[in-house]
DSSP file (Angstrom, degrees, kcal/mol; ACC not computed):
  #  RESIDUE AA STRUCTURE BP1 BP2  ACC     N-H-->O    O-->H-N    N-H-->O    O-->H-N    TCO  KAPPA ALPHA  PHI   PSI    X-CA   Y-CA   Z-CA
    1    1 A M              0   0    0      0, 0.0     2,-0.1     0, 0.0     0, 0.0   0.000 360.0 360.0 360.0 128.5    9.6   13.4   16.7
    2    2 A D     >  -     0   0    0      1,-0.1     4,-2.3     4,-0.0     5,-0.2  -0.302 360.0-100.2 -79.9 170.8   11.8   16.3   15.3
    3    3 A D  H  > S+     0   0    0      1,-0.2     4,-2.6     2,-0.2     5,-0.2   0.880 120.8  50.8 -60.3 -41.6   12.2   16.9   11.5
    4    4 A S  H  > S+     0   0    0      1,-0.2     4,-2.6     2,-0.2    -1,-0.2   0.888 110.7  49.4 -67.5 -35.9   15.6   15.2   11.3
    5    5 A S  H  > S+     0   0    0      2,-0.2     4,-2.6     1,-0.2    -1,-0.2   0.910 111.7  48.6 -66.4 -41.4   14.3   12.1   13.0
    6    6 A A  H  X S+     0   0    0     -4,-2.3     4,-2.6     2,-0.2    -2,-0.2   0.905 112.6  49.0 -63.8 -41.3   11.4   12.0   10.7
    7    7 A A  H  X S+     0   0    0     -4,-2.6     4,-2.4     2,-0.2     5,-0.2   0.917 111.0  49.6 -64.7 -43.8   13.7   12.4    7.7
    8    8 A D  H  X S+     0   0    0     -4,-2.6     4,-2.6     1,-0.2     5,-0.2   0.931 112.9  47.1 -59.8 -45.9   16.0    9.7    9.0
    9    9 A D  H  X S+     0   0    0     -4,-2.6     4,-2.8     2,-0.2     5,-0.3   0.915 110.6  52.4 -62.8 -43.4   13.1    7.3    9.4
   10   10 A L  H  X S+     0   0    0     -4,-2.6     4,-2.6     1,-0.2     5,-0.2   0.940 113.5  42.8 -58.6 -49.3   11.7    8.2    6.0
   11   11 A L  H  X S+     0   0    0     -4,-2.4     4,-2.3     2,-0.2     5,-0.2   0.911 115.3  48.9 -65.8 -43.0   14.9    7.4    4.2
   12   12 A R  H  X S+     0   0    0     -4,-2.6     4,-2.2    -5,-0.2    -2,-0.2   0.937 116.7  41.5 -61.9 -47.1   15.7    4.3    6.3
   13   13 A L  H  X S+     0   0    0     -4,-2.8     4,-2.6    -5,-0.2     5,-0.2   0.886 113.9  50.7 -72.3 -39.2   12.2    2.8    5.7
   14   14 A A  H  X S+     0   0    0     -4,-2.6     4,-2.4    -5,-0.3    -1,-0.2   0.921 112.9  47.7 -63.6 -42.6   11.9    3.8    2.0
   15   15 A G  H  X S+     0   0    0     -4,-2.3     4,-2.6    -5,-0.2    -2,-0.2   0.917 112.2  48.9 -63.2 -43.7   15.3    2.2    1.4
   16   16 A A  H  X S+     0   0    0     -4,-2.2     4,-2.4    -5,-0.2    -2,-0.2   0.914 112.7  47.4 -63.8 -43.0   14.4   -1.0    3.3
   17   17 A L  H  X S+     0   0    0     -4,-2.6     4,-2.7     2,-0.2    -1,-0.2   0.905 112.1  50.6 -64.9 -41.0   11.1   -1.3    1.4
   18   18 A S  H  X S+     0   0    0     -4,-2.4     4,-2.2     2,-0.2    -2,-0.2   0.924 111.9  46.7 -62.5 -45.2   12.8   -0.7   -1.9
   19   19 A R  H  X S+     0   0    0     -4,-2.6     4,-2.2     2,-0.2    -2,-0.2   0.910 112.6  50.3 -64.1 -41.5   15.4   -3.4   -1.2
   20   20 A W  H  X S+     0   0    0     -4,-2.4     4,-2.5     1,-0.2    -2,-0.2   0.930 110.0  50.1 -60.9 -46.1   12.7   -5.8   -0.1
   21   21 A A  H  X S+     0   0    0     -4,-2.7     4,-1.7     1,-0.2    -1,-0.2   0.896 109.8  50.8 -61.4 -40.8   10.7   -5.2   -3.3
   22   22 A S  H  X>S+     0   0    0     -4,-2.2     5,-0.8     1,-0.2     4,-0.6   0.909 111.3  48.2 -63.3 -41.4   13.8   -5.8   -5.4
   23   23 A T  H ><5S+     0   0    0     -4,-2.2     3,-0.7     1,-0.2    -2,-0.2   0.910 115.6  43.9 -64.0 -42.8   14.5   -9.0   -3.6
   24   24 A Q  H 3<5S+     0   0    0     -4,-2.5    -1,-0.2     1,-0.2    -2,-0.2   0.707 101.1  69.7 -76.1 -21.2   10.9  -10.2   -4.0
   25   25 A A  H 3<5S-     0   0    0     -4,-1.7    -1,-0.2    -5,-0.2    -2,-0.2   0.669  94.3-134.2 -75.7 -17.2   10.5   -9.1   -7.6
   26   26 A G  T <<5 -     0   0    0     -3,-0.7    -3,-0.1    -4,-0.6    -2,-0.1   0.924  32.3-169.2  64.9  44.6   12.9  -11.8   -9.0
   27   27 A L      < -     0   0    0     -5,-0.8    -1,-0.1     1,-0.1     4,-0.1  -0.348  24.3-140.0 -70.2 148.0   14.7   -9.4  -11.2
   28   28 A D  S    S+     0   0    0      2,-0.1    -1,-0.1    -2,-0.0    -2,-0.0   0.619  84.7  46.2 -83.1 -14.6   17.1  -10.8  -13.8
   29   29 A V  S    S-     0   0    0      1,-0.0    -2,-0.1     2,-0.0     5,-0.1  -0.903  99.2 -87.1-127.5 155.4   19.8   -8.1  -13.3
   30   30 A P    >>  -     0   0    0      0, 0.0     4,-1.5     0, 0.0     3,-0.8  -0.259  35.2-121.5 -60.2 147.8   21.3   -6.6  -10.1
   31   31 A S  H 3> S+     0   0    0      1,-0.2     4,-2.6     2,-0.2     5,-0.2   0.800 110.8  63.4 -62.6 -28.5   19.4   -3.7   -8.7
   32   32 A G  H 3> S+     0   0    0      2,-0.2     4,-2.0     1,-0.2    -1,-0.2   0.862 101.6  50.4 -63.7 -35.4   22.5   -1.5   -9.0
   33   33 A V  H <> S+     0   0    0     -3,-0.8     4,-2.2     2,-0.2    -1,-0.2   0.913 112.4  46.5 -67.1 -43.1   22.3   -1.9  -12.8
   34   34 A L  H  X S+     0   0    0     -4,-1.5     4,-2.5     2,-0.2    -2,-0.2   0.870 109.3  55.0 -67.1 -36.1   18.6   -0.9  -12.8
   35   35 A R  H  X S+     0   0    0     -4,-2.6     4,-1.9     2,-0.2    -1,-0.2   0.922 109.3  47.2 -61.8 -43.6   19.4    2.1  -10.5
   36   36 A L  H  X S+     0   0    0     -4,-2.0     4,-2.1     1,-0.2    -2,-0.2   0.907 111.3  51.1 -64.3 -41.7   21.9    3.3  -13.0
   37   37 A L  H  X S+     0   0    0     -4,-2.2     4,-2.4     1,-0.2    -2,-0.2   0.895 108.1  52.9 -61.8 -40.2   19.5    2.8  -15.8
   38   38 A A  H  X S+     0   0    0     -4,-2.5     4,-2.7     1,-0.2    -1,-0.2   0.877 107.2  51.7 -63.7 -37.6   16.8    4.8  -13.9
   39   39 A I  H  X S+     0   0    0     -4,-1.9     4,-2.8     2,-0.2     5,-0.2   0.920 109.3  49.6 -65.2 -42.7   19.3    7.7  -13.4
   40   40 A V  H  X S+     0   0    0     -4,-2.1     4,-1.4     1,-0.2    51,-0.3   0.917 113.1  47.7 -61.9 -41.9   20.0    7.8  -17.2
   41   41 A E  H  < S+     0   0    0     -4,-2.4    -2,-0.2     1,-0.2    -1,-0.2   0.925 115.2  44.7 -64.2 -44.0   16.2    7.8  -17.8
   42   42 A E  H  < S+     0   0    0     -4,-2.7    -2,-0.2     1,-0.2    -1,-0.2   0.896 120.7  37.8 -67.4 -41.4   15.6   10.5  -15.3
   43   43 A R  H  < S-     0   0    0     -4,-2.8    -1,-0.2     1,-0.2    -2,-0.2   0.557 100.7-138.3 -92.2  -8.6   18.5   12.8  -16.3
   44   44 A G     <  -     0   0    0     -4,-1.4    -1,-0.2    -5,-0.2    45,-0.1  -0.290  66.3  -1.4  78.3-172.4   18.3   12.2  -20.1
   45   45 A P  S    S+     0   0    0      0, 0.0     2,-0.3     0, 0.0    45,-0.2  -0.275  84.0 179.0 -52.2 131.4   21.5   11.8  -22.1
   46   46 A I  B     -A   89   0A   0     43,-2.0    43,-3.2    34,-0.0     2,-0.1  -0.986  30.7-112.3-143.4 144.9   24.3   12.2  -19.6
   47   47 A R     >  -     0   0    0     -2,-0.3     4,-2.4    41,-0.2     5,-0.2  -0.433  32.9-117.0 -72.4 152.1   28.1   12.0  -19.5
   48   48 A I  H  > S+     0   0    0     39,-0.4     4,-2.8     1,-0.2     5,-0.2   0.905 115.2  52.8 -57.2 -44.5   29.7    9.1  -17.7
   49   49 A G  H  > S+     0   0    0      1,-0.2     4,-2.0     2,-0.2    -1,-0.2   0.901 111.0  46.0 -61.0 -41.1   31.3   11.5  -15.1
   50   50 A D  H  > S+     0   0    0      2,-0.2     4,-2.5     1,-0.2    -1,-0.2   0.861 112.0  52.1 -68.9 -35.1   28.0   13.1  -14.4
   51   51 A L  H  X S+     0   0    0     -4,-2.4     4,-2.1     2,-0.2    -2,-0.2   0.906 108.6  50.3 -66.0 -41.5   26.4    9.7  -14.1
   52   52 A A  H  X>S+     0   0    0     -4,-2.8     5,-2.3     2,-0.2     4,-0.7   0.911 111.6  48.7 -61.5 -42.4   29.1    8.6  -11.6
   53   53 A H  H ><5S+     0   0    0     -4,-2.0     3,-0.7     1,-0.2    -2,-0.2   0.929 111.5  48.8 -63.2 -44.9   28.5   11.7   -9.6
   54   54 A A  H 3<5S+     0   0    0     -4,-2.5    -1,-0.2     1,-0.2    -2,-0.2   0.838 116.4  43.0 -64.8 -32.7   24.7   11.2   -9.6
   55   55 A D  H 3<5S-     0   0    0     -4,-2.1    -1,-0.2    -5,-0.1    -2,-0.2   0.484 107.2-129.2 -90.3  -4.1   25.2    7.5   -8.6
   56   56 A Q  T <<5 +     0   0    0     -3,-0.7     2,-0.3    -4,-0.7    -3,-0.2   0.919  69.9 110.7  53.3  49.7   27.8    8.5   -6.0
   57   57 A T  S   <S-     0   0    0     -5,-2.3    -1,-0.2    -6,-0.1    -2,-0.1  -0.841  74.1 -73.8-139.7 177.2   30.2    5.9   -7.3
   58   58 A S     >  -     0   0    0     -2,-0.3     4,-2.2     1,-0.1     5,-0.2  -0.376  34.0-123.5 -78.2 154.2   33.5    5.9   -9.2
   59   59 A Q  H  > S+     0   0    0      1,-0.2     4,-2.7     2,-0.2     5,-0.2   0.902 111.8  53.1 -63.1 -42.1   33.8    6.7  -12.9
   60   60 A P  H  > S+     0   0    0      0, 0.0     4,-2.0     0, 0.0    -1,-0.2   0.900 109.5  49.5 -61.4 -37.6   35.5    3.3  -13.7
   61   61 A A  H  > S+     0   0    0      2,-0.2     4,-2.3     1,-0.2    -2,-0.2   0.915 113.0  46.2 -65.8 -42.3   32.6    1.5  -11.9
   62   62 A V  H  X S+     0   0    0     -4,-2.2     4,-3.1     2,-0.2     5,-0.2   0.876 108.9  55.8 -68.3 -37.0   30.0    3.4  -13.9
   63   63 A T  H  X S+     0   0    0     -4,-2.7     4,-2.1     2,-0.2    -1,-0.2   0.924 109.5  46.9 -59.9 -43.7   31.9    2.9  -17.1
   64   64 A R  H  X S+     0   0    0     -4,-2.0     4,-2.0     2,-0.2    -2,-0.2   0.931 114.8  45.8 -63.3 -45.8   31.8   -0.9  -16.5
   65   65 A Q  H  X S+     0   0    0     -4,-2.3     4,-2.6     1,-0.2    -2,-0.2   0.892 111.3  52.1 -66.4 -38.6   28.0   -0.8  -15.6
   66   66 A A  H  X S+     0   0    0     -4,-3.1     4,-2.4     1,-0.2    -1,-0.2   0.885 108.0  52.3 -64.6 -37.3   27.3    1.4  -18.6
   67   67 A S  H  X S+     0   0    0     -4,-2.1     4,-2.5    -5,-0.2    -1,-0.2   0.901 109.4  49.6 -63.7 -39.9   29.1   -1.1  -20.9
   68   68 A R  H  X S+     0   0    0     -4,-2.0     4,-1.9     2,-0.2    -2,-0.2   0.924 111.1  48.9 -63.9 -43.7   26.9   -3.8  -19.4
   69   69 A L  H  X>S+     0   0    0     -4,-2.6     5,-2.5     1,-0.2     6,-0.9   0.882 110.9  51.1 -61.7 -37.8   23.8   -1.8  -20.1
   70   70 A E  H ><5S+     0   0    0     -4,-2.4     3,-1.0     4,-0.2    -2,-0.2   0.908 107.4  52.4 -67.0 -41.4   25.0   -1.1  -23.6
   71   71 A E  H 3<5S+     0   0    0     -4,-2.5    -1,-0.2     1,-0.3    -2,-0.2   0.853 108.3  51.9 -61.2 -34.8   25.6   -4.9  -24.1
   72   72 A L  H 3<5S-     0   0    0     -4,-1.9    -1,-0.3    -5,-0.2    -2,-0.2   0.621 115.8-119.8 -74.6 -13.1   22.0   -5.5  -23.0
   73   73 A G  T <<5S+     0   0    0     -3,-1.0    22,-0.4    -4,-0.5    21,-0.3   0.659  82.5 118.1  81.9  16.8   20.8   -2.9  -25.5
   74   74 A W  S   <S+     0   0    0     -5,-2.5    18,-2.4    20,-0.2     2,-0.3   0.676  75.7  24.2 -92.5 -20.5   19.4   -0.7  -22.8
   75   75 A V  E     -B   91   0A   0     -6,-0.9     2,-0.3    16,-0.3    16,-0.2  -0.938  65.0-159.1-135.9 162.7   21.6    2.3  -23.4
   76   76 A E  E     -B   90   0A   0     14,-2.6    14,-2.8    -2,-0.3     2,-0.5  -0.976  20.7-121.9-137.3 154.2   23.5    3.7  -26.3
   77   77 A R  E     +B   89   0A   0     -2,-0.3     2,-0.3    12,-0.2    12,-0.2  -0.836  34.4 179.7 -96.7 131.6   26.4    6.1  -26.5
   78   78 A I  E     -B   88   0A   0     10,-2.7    10,-3.4    -2,-0.5     2,-0.1  -0.895  34.1 -90.5-128.2 158.0   25.7    9.2  -28.5
   79   79 A G  E     -B   87   0A   0     -2,-0.3     8,-0.2     8,-0.2     5,-0.1  -0.376  38.1-119.6 -66.5 144.8   27.8   12.2  -29.4
   80   80 A D  E >   -B   83   0A   0      6,-2.0     3,-1.3     3,-0.6     6,-0.3  -0.785  15.6-153.6 -86.1 115.2   27.6   15.2  -27.1
   81   81 A P  T 3  S+     0   0    0      0, 0.0     3,-0.2     0, 0.0    -1,-0.2   0.750  95.3  53.2 -62.7 -20.9   26.3   18.1  -29.2
   82   82 A A  T 3  S+     0   0    0      1,-0.3     2,-0.3    -3,-0.0    -2,-0.0   0.659 122.7  23.4 -86.2 -16.2   28.1   20.5  -26.8
   83   83 A D  E X   - B   0  80A   0     -3,-1.3     3,-1.9     3,-0.1    -3,-0.6  -0.822  62.7-158.3-153.9 106.0   31.5   18.8  -27.1
   84   84 A A  E 3  S+     0   0A   0     -2,-0.3    -1,-0.1     1,-0.3    -4,-0.1   0.702  94.7  58.4 -61.1 -20.3   32.4   16.7  -30.1
   85   85 A R  E 3  S+     0   0A   0     -6,-0.1    -1,-0.3     2,-0.0     2,-0.2   0.673  99.5  71.2 -82.0 -16.6   35.1   14.9  -28.1
   86   86 A A  E <   -     0   0A   0     -3,-1.9    -6,-2.0    -6,-0.3     2,-0.3  -0.586  65.4-149.1-103.4 160.2   32.6   13.6  -25.5
   87   87 A T  E     - B   0  79A   0     -8,-0.2   -39,-0.4    -2,-0.2     2,-0.3  -0.903   6.1-146.8-123.8 157.2   29.9   11.0  -25.5
   88   88 A L  E     - B   0  78A   0    -10,-3.4   -10,-2.7    -2,-0.3     2,-0.5  -0.874  14.2-129.0-118.0 152.7   26.6   10.8  -23.7
   89   89 A V  E     -AB  46  77A   0    -43,-3.2   -43,-2.0    -2,-0.3     2,-0.4  -0.907  30.7-177.0-101.7 129.2   24.8    7.7  -22.4
   90   90 A S  E     - B   0  76A   0    -14,-2.8   -14,-2.6    -2,-0.5     2,-0.2  -0.974  26.5-115.9-129.8 140.9   21.1    7.6  -23.4
   91   91 A V  E     - B   0  75A   0     -2,-0.4   -16,-0.3   -51,-0.3     2,-0.2  -0.501  29.5-144.2 -75.2 142.9   18.4    5.1  -22.6
   92   92 A T     >  -     0   0    0    -18,-2.4     4,-2.5    -2,-0.2     5,-0.2  -0.483  29.2-102.2 -97.1 171.9   17.0    3.1  -25.5
   93   93 A D  H  > S+     0   0    0      1,-0.2     4,-2.3     2,-0.2     5,-0.2   0.891 126.2  53.0 -60.6 -38.7   13.4    1.9  -26.0
   94   94 A A  H  > S+     0   0    0    -21,-0.3     4,-2.5     2,-0.2    -1,-0.2   0.880 108.2  50.8 -64.2 -36.9   14.5   -1.5  -24.8
   95   95 A G  H  > S+     0   0    0    -22,-0.4     4,-2.6   -21,-0.2    -2,-0.2   0.909 109.6  49.5 -66.1 -42.4   16.0    0.1  -21.7
   96   96 A R  H  X S+     0   0    0     -4,-2.5     4,-2.6     1,-0.2    -2,-0.2   0.912 112.1  49.2 -61.1 -41.6   12.8    1.9  -21.0
   97   97 A S  H  X S+     0   0    0     -4,-2.3     4,-2.5     2,-0.2    -2,-0.2   0.911 111.3  48.6 -64.6 -43.4   10.9   -1.3  -21.4
   98   98 A A  H  X S+     0   0    0     -4,-2.5     4,-2.3     2,-0.2    -2,-0.2   0.905 112.8  48.4 -63.0 -41.6   13.2   -3.2  -19.1
   99   99 A L  H  X S+     0   0    0     -4,-2.6     4,-2.6     2,-0.2    -2,-0.2   0.912 111.2  49.9 -65.9 -42.9   12.9   -0.5  -16.5
  100  100 A L  H  X S+     0   0    0     -4,-2.6     4,-2.6     1,-0.2    -2,-0.2   0.916 110.7  50.4 -61.0 -43.4    9.1   -0.5  -16.7
  101  101 A G  H  X S+     0   0    0     -4,-2.5     4,-2.3     2,-0.2    -2,-0.2   0.909 111.6  47.5 -61.3 -42.7    9.1   -4.3  -16.4
  102  102 A A  H  X S+     0   0    0     -4,-2.3     4,-2.5     2,-0.2     5,-0.2   0.905 112.0  50.0 -65.7 -41.2   11.3   -4.1  -13.3
  103  103 A R  H  X S+     0   0    0     -4,-2.6     4,-2.6     1,-0.2    -2,-0.2   0.907 111.6  48.5 -64.2 -40.6    9.2   -1.3  -11.8
  104  104 A R  H  X S+     0   0    0     -4,-2.6     4,-2.7     2,-0.2    -2,-0.2   0.909 110.8  50.4 -66.0 -41.1    6.0   -3.3  -12.4
  105  105 A A  H  X S+     0   0    0     -4,-2.3     4,-1.8     2,-0.2    -2,-0.2   0.919 113.4  45.3 -62.8 -43.3    7.5   -6.5  -10.8
  106  106 A R  H  X S+     0   0    0     -4,-2.5     4,-2.3     1,-0.2    -2,-0.2   0.897 112.2  52.9 -65.6 -39.6    8.6   -4.5   -7.8
  107  107 A G  H  X S+     0   0    0     -4,-2.6     4,-2.8     1,-0.2    -2,-0.2   0.890 106.7  51.9 -63.2 -39.9    5.1   -2.9   -7.7
  108  108 A R  H  X S+     0   0    0     -4,-2.7     4,-2.4     2,-0.2    -1,-0.2   0.905 108.6  51.6 -62.8 -40.1    3.4   -6.3   -7.8
  109  109 A A  H  X S+     0   0    0     -4,-1.8     4,-1.7     1,-0.2    -2,-0.2   0.934 113.9  42.6 -61.9 -45.8    5.6   -7.4   -4.8
  110  110 A V  H  X S+     0   0    0     -4,-2.3     4,-2.8     1,-0.2    -2,-0.2   0.872 110.7  57.6 -69.0 -35.6    4.6   -4.3   -2.8
  111  111 A G  H  X S+     0   0    0     -4,-2.8     4,-2.4     2,-0.2    -2,-0.2   0.910 105.8  49.1 -59.8 -42.7    1.0   -4.7   -3.9
  112  112 A R  H  X S+     0   0    0     -4,-2.4     4,-2.4     1,-0.2    -1,-0.2   0.899 111.4  50.6 -62.3 -39.2    0.9   -8.2   -2.5
  113  113 A L  H  X S+     0   0    0     -4,-1.7     4,-2.7     2,-0.2    -2,-0.2   0.912 108.8  50.7 -64.8 -42.4    2.3   -6.8    0.7
  114  114 A L  H  X>S+     0   0    0     -4,-2.8     5,-1.3     1,-0.2     4,-1.1   0.902 110.9  49.3 -62.3 -40.7   -0.3   -4.1    0.8
  115  115 A D  H  <5S+     0   0    0     -4,-2.4     3,-0.3     2,-0.2    -2,-0.2   0.926 112.6  47.7 -62.2 -44.3   -3.0   -6.7    0.4
  116  116 A E  H  <5S+     0   0    0     -4,-2.4    -2,-0.2     1,-0.2    -1,-0.2   0.893 114.7  44.8 -64.0 -41.1   -1.6   -8.8    3.1
  117  117 A A  H  <5S-     0   0    0     -4,-2.7    -1,-0.2    -5,-0.2    -2,-0.2   0.627  99.1-140.5 -80.1 -13.1   -1.2   -5.9    5.5
  118  118 A A  T  <5 +     0   0    0     -4,-1.1    -3,-0.2    -3,-0.3    -4,-0.1   0.899  36.2 172.2  53.3  46.1   -4.7   -4.6    4.6
  119  119 A L      < -     0   0    0     -5,-1.3     2,-0.4     1,-0.1    -1,-0.2  -0.568  43.8 -93.6 -82.8 149.8   -3.6   -1.0    4.7
  120  120 A P    >>  -     0   0    0      0, 0.0     4,-1.7     0, 0.0     3,-0.5  -0.497  29.6-148.4 -67.8 120.5   -6.0    1.7    3.5
  121  121 A V  H 3> S+     0   0    0     -2,-0.4     4,-2.6     1,-0.2     5,-0.2   0.860  94.8  58.0 -58.6 -39.6   -5.4    2.3   -0.2
  122  122 A Q  H 3> S+     0   0    0      1,-0.2     4,-2.3     2,-0.2    -1,-0.2   0.886 105.9  49.2 -61.9 -38.5   -6.3    6.0    0.0
  123  123 A R  H <> S+     0   0    0     -3,-0.5     4,-2.3     2,-0.2    -1,-0.2   0.868 109.8  52.0 -68.4 -35.5   -3.7    6.6    2.7
  124  124 A I  H  X S+     0   0    0     -4,-1.7     4,-2.5     2,-0.2    -2,-0.2   0.929 110.5  48.1 -64.7 -44.5   -1.1    4.9    0.5
  125  125 A R  H  X S+     0   0    0     -4,-2.6     4,-2.2     2,-0.2    -2,-0.2   0.912 111.7  49.8 -62.3 -42.0   -2.0    7.1   -2.4
  126  126 A E  H  X S+     0   0    0     -4,-2.3     4,-2.1     2,-0.2    -1,-0.2   0.900 111.0  49.7 -63.2 -40.4   -1.8   10.2   -0.3
  127  127 A T  H  X S+     0   0    0     -4,-2.3     4,-2.4     2,-0.2    -2,-0.2   0.910 109.2  51.7 -64.6 -42.2    1.6    9.1    1.0
  128  128 A A  H  X S+     0   0    0     -4,-2.5     4,-2.2     1,-0.2    -2,-0.2   0.891 108.8  51.4 -61.8 -39.2    2.8    8.6   -2.5
  129  129 A Q  H  X S+     0   0    0     -4,-2.2     4,-2.2     2,-0.2    -1,-0.2   0.901 109.2  50.2 -64.7 -40.1    1.6   12.1   -3.5
  130  130 A L  H  X S+     0   0    0     -4,-2.1     4,-2.3     2,-0.2    -2,-0.2   0.911 110.2  50.0 -63.2 -41.8    3.5   13.5   -0.5
  131  131 A L  H  X S+     0   0    0     -4,-2.4     4,-2.4     2,-0.2    -2,-0.2   0.881 108.6  52.7 -64.7 -37.5    6.6   11.7   -1.6
  132  132 A E  H  X S+     0   0    0     -4,-2.2     4,-2.3     2,-0.2    -1,-0.2   0.915 109.7  48.6 -62.9 -42.6    6.2   13.0   -5.1
  133  133 A Q  H  X S+     0   0    0     -4,-2.2     4,-2.2     2,-0.2    -2,-0.2   0.895 110.8  50.9 -63.8 -39.8    6.0   16.5   -3.8
  134  134 A L  H  X S+     0   0    0     -4,-2.3     4,-2.2     2,-0.2    -2,-0.2   0.905 110.2  49.2 -64.2 -41.6    9.1   15.9   -1.7
  135  135 A L  H  X S+     0   0    0     -4,-2.4     4,-2.2     2,-0.2    -2,-0.2   0.894 109.4  51.8 -65.9 -40.1   11.0   14.6   -4.7
  136  136 A Q  H  X S+     0   0    0     -4,-2.3     4,-2.1     1,-0.2    -2,-0.2   0.911 110.1  49.5 -61.6 -42.0    9.9   17.7   -6.8
  137  137 A A  H  X S+     0   0    0     -4,-2.2     4,-2.6     1,-0.2    -2,-0.2   0.903 109.0  52.7 -63.5 -40.2   11.2   19.9   -4.0
  138  138 A A  H  X S+     0   0    0     -4,-2.2     4,-2.0     1,-0.2    -2,-0.2   0.898 108.8  49.6 -62.3 -40.5   14.5   18.0   -3.9
  139  139 A R  H  <>S+     0   0    0     -4,-2.2     5,-3.1     2,-0.2     6,-0.7   0.881 110.6  50.1 -66.2 -37.9   14.9   18.5   -7.7
  140  140 A R  H ><5S+     0   0    0     -4,-2.1     3,-1.3     3,-0.2    -2,-0.2   0.937 110.5  49.2 -64.2 -45.3   14.2   22.2   -7.3
  141  141 A V  H 3<5S+     0   0    0     -4,-2.6    -2,-0.2     1,-0.3    -1,-0.2   0.878 112.1  48.8 -61.7 -37.6   16.8   22.6   -4.5
  142  142 A A  T 3<5S-     0   0    0     -4,-2.0    -1,-0.3    -5,-0.2    -2,-0.2   0.495 114.6-118.3 -80.5  -3.4   19.3   20.7   -6.7
  143  143 A G  T < 5S+     0   0    0     -3,-1.3    -3,-0.2    -4,-0.4    -2,-0.1   0.749  76.8 128.4  73.6  23.8   18.6   22.9   -9.7
  144  144 A E      <       0   0    0     -5,-3.1    -4,-0.2     1,-0.2    -5,-0.1   0.499 360.0 360.0 -91.0  -4.7   17.4   20.0  -11.7
  145  145 A E              0   0    0     -6,-0.7    -1,-0.2    -5,-0.1    -5,-0.1   0.390 360.0 360.0-114.0 360.0   14.1   21.6  -12.7
């Protein structure tokens, strides 16, 4: 298998597993809302336009989702110290808690699957470490670190 094929398989399978876990977790909000919240948490206070770019969606769509997150109390809008005319979206403690709860619910779903499949836990941990290294490299390449 060449590198591009391995990369294609990795992305396809990781996405499928993530979608399966979200379905099995019984989350109270759509996964797209949680994905946006995770981006805000990862990137820190962020402008709506930058958030739309990071989520690869339109600014009006992100504005609507950010308003929903704000109504839930999971994000707040704060002034941009670099530009008094602009605002940033920042995750709240309640948002962090909601995200942690969703991650744990998804983790429990995958944990049950791992138990059912009887896969070696050490290999799963090693794979997770490799994925973490890959993500760190991706952040370096994107200039996010």
